[in-house]
C-alpha positions as CSV (number, residue, x, y, z in Angstrom):
1,M,-13.9,33.3,9.0
2,T,-10.6,35.0,8.1
3,F,-9.2,34.0,11.5
4,T,-10.3,30.4,11.0
5,R,-8.7,30.3,7.5
6,N,-5.4,31.7,8.9
7,V,-5.4,29.0,11.6
8,A,-6.0,26.2,9.0
9,V,-3.2,27.6,6.8
10,A,-0.8,27.8,9.8
11,A,-1.6,24.1,10.7
12,L,-0.8,22.9,7.2
13,C,2.4,24.9,7.3
14,V,3.4,23.2,10.5
15,L,2.7,19.7,9.0
16,T,4.7,20.6,5.9
17,T,7.7,22.0,7.7
18,G,7.7,19.2,10.2
19,A,7.8,16.7,7.4
20,A,10.7,18.5,5.7
21,G,12.7,18.2,8.9
22,A,12.3,14.4,9.2
23,Q,15.6,13.4,7.7
24,G,15.8,9.7,8.7
25,I,16.8,8.8,12.2
26,G,16.2,11.7,14.6
27,G,13.3,13.2,12.6
28,F,10.1,14.5,14.1
29,L,8.7,11.0,14.4
30,P,9.9,9.0,17.5
31,T,12.5,6.4,16.9
32,S,14.5,4.2,19.3
33,E,17.9,5.4,20.4
34,D,19.3,1.9,19.8
35,N,19.0,1.5,16.1
36,S,21.1,-1.7,16.0
37,V,17.8,-3.7,16.6
38,T,14.9,-3.2,14.3
39,R,11.5,-5.0,13.7
40,Q,12.1,-5.4,10.0
41,G,11.8,-8.9,8.6
42,T,9.9,-10.2,11.7
43,R,6.5,-10.6,10.0
44,G,5.2,-12.5,7.0
45,A,3.3,-11.1,4.0
46,N,5.5,-8.0,3.7
47,F,4.3,-7.4,0.2
48,L,1.2,-5.9,1.8
49,H,3.3,-2.8,2.5
50,I,3.9,-2.2,-1.2
51,P,1.7,0.7,-2.5
52,V,-1.1,-0.3,-4.8
53,S,-2.1,2.0,-7.7
54,A,0.0,4.6,-9.6
55,R,-1.8,7.5,-8.0
56,A,-1.0,6.3,-4.5
57,A,2.7,5.6,-5.3
58,A,3.1,9.0,-7.0
59,M,2.0,10.7,-3.8
60,A,4.3,8.5,-1.7
61,G,1.3,6.5,-0.3
62,A,-0.4,9.6,1.2
63,I,-3.9,9.1,-0.1
64,G,-5.8,7.6,2.9
65,S,-8.2,10.5,3.3
66,S,-8.7,11.2,-0.4
67,V,-8.9,7.7,-2.0
68,N,-12.3,6.5,-3.3
69,G,-13.7,4.0,-5.7
70,P,-12.3,0.5,-6.3
71,S,-8.8,1.4,-5.2
72,S,-10.1,2.1,-1.7
73,W,-10.0,-1.6,-0.7
74,F,-6.2,-1.5,-0.7
75,H,-5.7,1.8,1.2
76,N,-8.8,2.8,3.2
77,A,-12.0,0.8,2.7
78,A,-14.1,3.8,3.9
79,G,-13.4,5.5,0.5
80,A,-15.7,3.1,-1.2
81,A,-18.8,4.3,0.7
82,T,-19.7,6.8,-2.0
83,T,-19.8,4.2,-4.7
84,E,-22.7,4.9,-7.1
85,H,-21.8,2.9,-10.2
86,I,-19.7,-0.2,-10.9
87,G,-16.0,0.7,-10.7
88,L,-12.9,-1.2,-11.9
89,A,-9.2,-0.7,-11.1
90,I,-6.4,-2.7,-12.6
91,G,-2.7,-2.2,-12.6
92,R,0.8,-3.7,-13.0
93,E,3.8,-2.8,-10.9
94,M,7.4,-3.3,-12.0
95,L,9.3,-3.5,-8.8
96,Y,13.0,-2.6,-8.2
97,G,14.3,-1.9,-11.6
98,D,15.4,-4.9,-13.6
99,M,15.0,-7.5,-10.9
100,D,11.9,-9.0,-12.7
101,I,9.7,-8.7,-9.6
102,T,6.1,-7.8,-10.5
103,M,2.8,-7.3,-8.8
104,N,-0.6,-7.2,-10.5
105,Y,-3.8,-6.0,-8.9
106,L,-7.6,-5.9,-9.6
107,G,-10.3,-4.0,-7.6
108,I,-14.0,-3.9,-8.2
109,S,-16.7,-1.9,-6.4
110,F,-20.4,-1.6,-6.9
111,P,-23.4,-0.1,-5.0
112,L,-25.3,-2.6,-2.8
113,F,-26.9,-2.7,0.7
114,G,-27.0,1.1,0.9
115,G,-23.2,1.5,0.5
116,G,-20.4,0.0,-1.6
117,V,-19.4,-3.6,-1.9
118,G,-16.3,-4.8,-3.6
119,L,-13.6,-7.4,-4.3
120,A,-9.9,-6.9,-4.5
121,V,-7.0,-9.1,-5.4
122,R,-3.2,-8.5,-5.6
123,S,-0.5,-11.0,-6.6
124,L,3.2,-10.7,-6.4
125,N,5.7,-12.8,-8.4
126,S,9.4,-13.0,-7.8
127,G,10.3,-14.0,-11.3
128,D,12.5,-17.1,-11.9
129,M,15.2,-17.8,-9.3
130,E,17.8,-20.6,-9.8
131,R,17.3,-23.6,-7.5
132,T,20.4,-24.4,-5.5
133,N,21.3,-26.3,-2.3
134,E,24.4,-27.4,-0.4
135,N,24.9,-30.3,-2.8
136,T,24.2,-28.5,-6.0
137,P,25.4,-24.8,-5.5
138,F,25.4,-24.2,-9.2
139,G,21.8,-25.3,-9.9
140,D,19.6,-28.3,-9.2
141,V,18.5,-29.7,-12.5
142,T,16.7,-32.8,-11.1
143,N,14.1,-30.9,-9.3
144,G,13.7,-28.1,-11.8
145,R,16.3,-25.5,-12.5
146,F,14.1,-22.5,-11.5
147,F,11.5,-21.7,-8.9
148,Q,9.3,-18.7,-8.0
149,W,8.1,-17.1,-4.8
150,T,4.5,-15.9,-5.0
151,S,2.3,-13.9,-2.7
152,M,-1.4,-13.3,-3.0
153,A,-4.1,-11.4,-1.1
154,A,-7.9,-11.5,-1.8
155,Q,-10.4,-9.2,-0.1
156,I,-14.1,-8.7,0.1
157,G,-15.3,-5.4,1.5
158,Y,-18.2,-3.2,2.5
159,A,-18.3,0.5,3.1
160,R,-21.2,2.8,4.1
161,R,-21.8,6.5,4.7
162,I,-22.8,6.8,8.3
163,T,-23.5,10.6,8.3
164,D,-23.0,13.4,5.8
165,R,-19.4,13.7,7.1
166,L,-18.4,10.2,8.3
167,D,-17.7,7.1,6.2
168,L,-16.8,3.6,7.5
169,G,-15.6,0.5,5.7
170,G,-13.9,-2.8,6.2
171,T,-12.6,-5.9,4.5
172,I,-12.1,-9.6,5.2
173,E,-8.9,-10.9,3.6
174,F,-7.3,-14.2,2.7
175,I,-3.5,-14.1,2.3
176,N,-1.2,-16.8,0.9
177,E,2.5,-16.8,0.0
178,G,5.4,-19.1,-0.4
179,L,7.0,-21.6,-2.7
180,P,5.2,-24.3,-4.8
181,T,6.1,-26.9,-2.1
182,A,5.8,-24.8,1.0
183,K,3.2,-22.1,1.7
184,I,1.6,-20.2,4.5
185,S,-1.9,-18.7,4.8
186,W,-3.7,-16.2,7.0
187,F,-7.1,-14.7,7.4
188,A,-7.2,-11.0,8.3
189,F,-9.4,-7.9,8.3
190,D,-9.0,-4.2,7.7
191,V,-11.2,-1.3,9.0
192,G,-11.1,2.3,8.0
193,T,-12.8,5.7,8.3
194,Q,-12.9,9.0,6.5
195,F,-14.2,12.2,8.2
196,R,-15.0,15.4,6.4
197,T,-14.5,18.2,8.9
198,G,-16.3,20.8,6.9
199,L,-13.3,23.2,7.4
200,F,-12.1,24.3,4.0
201,G,-12.1,20.8,2.5
202,L,-10.1,19.2,5.3
203,V,-10.6,15.4,5.5
204,V,-9.2,13.1,8.1
205,G,-8.6,9.4,7.4
206,G,-7.5,6.4,9.5
207,S,-7.2,2.7,9.0
208,L,-6.1,-0.5,10.7
209,Q,-4.8,-3.0,8.3
210,N,-3.7,-6.7,8.3
211,L,-5.3,-7.6,11.7
212,G,-5.1,-11.3,12.2
213,G,-3.5,-14.2,14.0
214,G,-0.3,-16.1,13.3
215,S,0.2,-19.1,11.0
216,T,2.9,-21.6,10.1
217,M,4.4,-22.9,6.8
218,D,3.1,-26.2,5.4
219,G,3.8,-28.3,2.4
220,Q,5.9,-31.1,0.8
221,L,9.2,-29.2,1.3
222,L,8.8,-29.7,5.1
223,E,8.3,-33.4,4.9
224,R,11.2,-35.8,5.6
225,G,11.8,-39.5,5.8
226,A,14.0,-41.5,8.2
227,N,14.9,-45.2,8.1
228,T,14.5,-47.3,11.2
229,N,17.4,-49.3,12.6
230,D,15.7,-52.6,12.6
231,V,15.8,-55.3,10.0
232,S,12.7,-54.1,8.2
233,R,14.4,-50.8,7.3
234,Q,11.0,-49.1,7.4
235,V,10.8,-45.5,6.3
236,T,9.1,-43.2,8.9
237,R,7.7,-40.0,7.5
238,Y,7.7,-36.8,9.6
239,K,7.2,-33.1,9.1
240,L,9.5,-30.3,10.2
241,F,8.2,-27.9,12.8
242,T,8.1,-24.2,11.9
243,R,7.5,-21.2,14.2
244,P,4.3,-19.2,13.8
245,M,4.6,-16.0,11.8
246,D,2.4,-13.0,12.3
247,L,1.0,-10.4,9.8
248,P,2.5,-6.9,9.4
249,T,-0.3,-5.1,11.2
250,A,-0.3,-1.4,10.5
251,F,-2.1,1.8,11.6
252,K,-2.3,4.6,9.0
253,F,-3.4,8.1,9.7
254,S,-3.8,10.9,7.1
255,V,-5.0,14.5,6.8
256,G,-5.8,15.8,3.3
257,D,-7.0,19.2,2.1
258,E,-8.2,20.6,-1.2
259,L,-6.0,23.7,-1.2
260,Y,-7.4,25.3,-4.3
261,G,-10.1,24.9,-7.0
262,T,-13.3,23.9,-5.3
263,A,-16.0,25.7,-3.3
264,E,-14.6,24.5,0.0
265,S,-10.9,25.0,-0.9
266,L,-8.7,26.6,1.7
267,L,-7.3,29.1,-0.9
268,G,-10.5,29.6,-2.8
269,R,-12.2,28.2,-5.8
270,G,-10.7,30.3,-8.5
271,S,-11.9,29.7,-12.0
272,G,-12.3,26.0,-11.4
273,T,-9.7,25.2,-14.1
274,H,-6.9,24.4,-11.7
275,T,-7.1,22.3,-8.6
276,L,-4.5,21.6,-6.0
277,Q,-4.7,18.9,-3.3
278,T,-2.2,17.9,-0.6
279,E,-2.1,15.1,2.0
280,F,0.1,14.3,4.9
281,A,0.2,10.7,6.3
282,V,1.8,8.7,9.1
283,D,2.2,4.9,8.9
284,D,3.1,2.9,11.9
285,A,3.5,-0.9,11.3
286,V,4.6,-3.5,13.8
287,D,7.6,-4.5,11.6
288,A,9.0,-1.1,10.7
289,A,9.8,2.3,12.2
290,A,7.0,4.9,11.9
291,Q,7.1,6.6,8.6
292,A,5.7,9.9,7.3
293,A,4.7,10.8,3.8
294,L,3.7,14.0,2.0
295,G,1.9,14.1,-1.3
296,L,0.7,16.7,-3.7
297,E,-1.6,16.6,-6.7
298,Y,-2.3,19.3,-9.3
299,G,-5.2,19.0,-11.7
300,F,-6.0,20.8,-14.9
301,K,-9.7,20.9,-15.9
302,N,-10.1,17.5,-14.0
303,I,-8.5,15.9,-17.1
304,L,-4.7,16.1,-16.6
305,F,-3.0,15.5,-13.3
306,A,0.6,15.9,-12.1
307,R,1.7,14.3,-8.8
308,G,4.6,14.2,-6.5
309,G,5.5,12.9,-3.0
310,Y,8.2,12.1,-0.6
311,R,8.3,9.3,2.1
312,F,10.4,9.9,5.2
313,Y,11.4,6.4,6.3
314,N,12.7,7.5,9.6
315,D,15.3,4.7,9.8
316,D,18.7,3.8,8.5
317,R,17.7,2.1,5.2
318,K,19.2,5.1,3.3
319,A,22.8,4.2,2.9
320,P,25.5,6.9,3.3
321,G,26.0,8.8,0.1
322,E,22.6,7.7,-1.2
323,S,20.9,10.0,-3.7
324,K,18.6,12.6,-2.1
325,L,15.9,11.3,-4.4
326,F,15.6,8.2,-2.3
327,G,12.0,8.2,-1.1
328,A,10.8,10.6,-3.7
329,S,8.1,9.8,-6.2
330,A,6.3,11.4,-9.1
331,G,3.7,10.6,-11.7
332,F,0.9,11.8,-13.9
333,G,-2.7,10.9,-14.8
334,I,-5.2,11.4,-17.6
335,R,-8.9,11.3,-16.9
336,Y,-11.5,11.4,-19.6
337,P,-15.2,10.6,-19.6
338,I,-16.4,7.9,-22.1
339,A,-20.1,7.3,-22.3
340,G,-20.6,9.4,-19.3
341,R,-18.2,7.3,-17.1
342,P,-14.7,8.6,-16.2
343,I,-11.7,6.5,-17.2
344,R,-8.3,7.3,-15.8
345,F,-4.9,6.2,-16.8
346,D,-2.1,6.8,-14.3
347,Y,1.7,6.3,-14.2
348,S,4.2,6.6,-11.3
349,I,7.9,6.1,-10.6
350,S,9.4,5.9,-7.2
351,A,13.1,6.1,-6.3
352,Q,14.3,3.1,-4.2
353,G,18.1,3.8,-3.9
354,D,20.1,0.6,-4.3
355,L,16.9,-1.2,-5.3
356,Q,16.6,1.2,-8.3
357,N,13.1,2.3,-8.9
358,T,9.5,1.1,-8.9
359,Q,7.1,1.9,-11.8
360,I,3.4,1.4,-11.8
361,I,0.8,1.6,-14.6
362,S,-2.9,1.6,-13.7
363,I,-6.3,2.1,-15.3
364,E,-9.4,2.9,-13.3
365,L,-13.0,3.1,-14.3
366,G,-15.1,5.2,-11.9
367,G,-13.7,6.5,-8.7
368,R,-11.9,9.8,-8.4
């Protein structure tokens, strides 16, 4: 047993030190030697990459193996397999400092069909942007001075415990984004799993997200009119052709461990007053370089939580001279039972370099 514990500790140390060495390009994750060409901006619905929930953001998105309850639909649907009561998660995200870009989300889970069933919706709004074109570079008053870009994704999901160690889950998703006069829509699905190894609280999680086909823009903005050259001067209506756009399909793999504070913890249970959990994750999306993330959560009496994380983007998005805090995140949580049901308030802040920071406030009923 002592030998096994030492091996597990050594494995976690390797993961941690490996993450610490991933300083952008040339880190421990493979990257192309030719960094002049990237996949960024080649897919639609990029808002799906934005972390949902303050706990997830505070841990740099490394929660795929530990997430449960109604937040699971956004990260790893398998986490909802243990749903025993109705759960609710709501939150608001203030993105990129004072740019007035916001995202709201709502998740619901409840026990049904021997597992967990749920709904989840997230909606991003760009805020007001001034309408301009080549003829009115200082604002187009005739068609409305401002416009907004909106993005929305709605999911319905199901998760079930297959064995005492294995959980599976999946969602079907409708995604829509664009302008009031030009939008694009997709149908997609996610699938995820969580596996409890039975080795000192070690849990392995994996998910495939945003699996679906391509789609094209449609709407009034793409419609045009042309006059014929004959005497009748008839107006012929036609629509501009747009190239199909695919979804940002992503594979996410994570390994989490309860280091201290529970019966299965790697470093022992202790008094049970303090808990410590860590998670390491790797995200590989078709429109971005592979990224690694490391998250840590400390709990006091399962009431107060302090969290921190760091995301290693493994590309050149970090400008020369950028603060070392770029990619870092932190947050806290307060969990308290009311009428026998846990209610948790969470807050997080993430450093985004030139894009300032992202702050998230969330409330969750049920779940972790």
